[in-house]
C-alpha positions, 0 to 999 in steps of 0.5 A, a space after each residue: 327676488 323678494 321670496 329669495 331675500 326672505 329665504 335667505 333671512 330665514 337662514 340666520 338662526 336666532 337660537 342654538 342649543 348644545 349637545 353630545 353623545 357616544 355610540 358603539 357598533 361593529 360598523 363605524 357609520 352605524 356607531 356614529 348613528 348611535 352616537 347622533 341618537 345619543 345626542 338626540 339629533 339622529 332624526 334631522 338632516 344634518 348640514 355641517 357649517 362653519 363657526 360663526 355664532 350669528 349675531 342676536 342668537 340665544 343659547 338655550 337648553 337641549 330640551 328647549 331646541 328639540 322641542 322646536 325642531 321637527 323630525 326630518 328637517 334640515 338643521 345647520 350644526 357646528 359639529 366634532 366627531 371622532 372614532 376609534 375601534 382600537 380598544 381602550 383608546 380614549 378619544 374626545 370631540 368637543 365644540 367651544 362657544 364665545 359669545 360677545 357682550 355686543 348682542 349685534 356682534 357675532 361670536 364664534 364656535 370652534 370644533 376640536 378632536 383628539 386622542 388621549 386627552 380627558 374631557 376637561 382639557 379637551 373642552 377647555 382648549 375649544 372654548 379657548 380656540 373659540 375665545 381666541 377668535 372672538 378675542 381678535 375681533 373685538 380688539 383685545 390685546 392677549 398673549 396667545 402663548 399665555 396660559 388659558 386661565 390668564 387668557 380668560 381673565 383678560 377677556 373677563 375683565 375687558 367686559 367684551 366677551 359675554 360668555 364661553 362655554 363648550 360641549 365635550 364627549 369622551 369615550 374609551 374605545 370598546 374594550 372588544 374592538 367595535 367601533 367607538 364614536 364620540 360627537 359634540 354639537 352646536 345646533 342652530 334653531 330659527 325659531 321664527 320660521 315655525 
């Protein structure tokens, strides 16, 4: 029983990094593989998880995160992916992140995909979604129908949300009809197990 508890405790990551990529191929699956390669996470066994940013977790650079991980290992991720084979069709994939000021609290990640949406709009939407979810658990009173910038001001003034950010990848469908895939991901790392 002691070993099982240790194993579960190991699964709570203490670091996370953001990454993105895009890929083009005649096969949809291969375009996803190329997008994951472009994001530099194709060499891991990716397990998608829901969108909780763990307490005491630290946002690190992609380079630092990749230096900790070992190829072939099972890696937990919150990932958004989108694909098209329609020439010139704009696609986006975003992951938003909201980190609470209180390190012992958890935060939120959110996934968002869309068609015809530019990177800023897609990224802002994902970031706003994560921040809105966090705002509801830290007790912030805000109008969900208010403009994103207005809500962002309320969150900053409150001092309860430490940081919000996003990672977004967009691409236009390949002009020759190849599959185009975009990915955005938050990749979890537990440096204590290495």
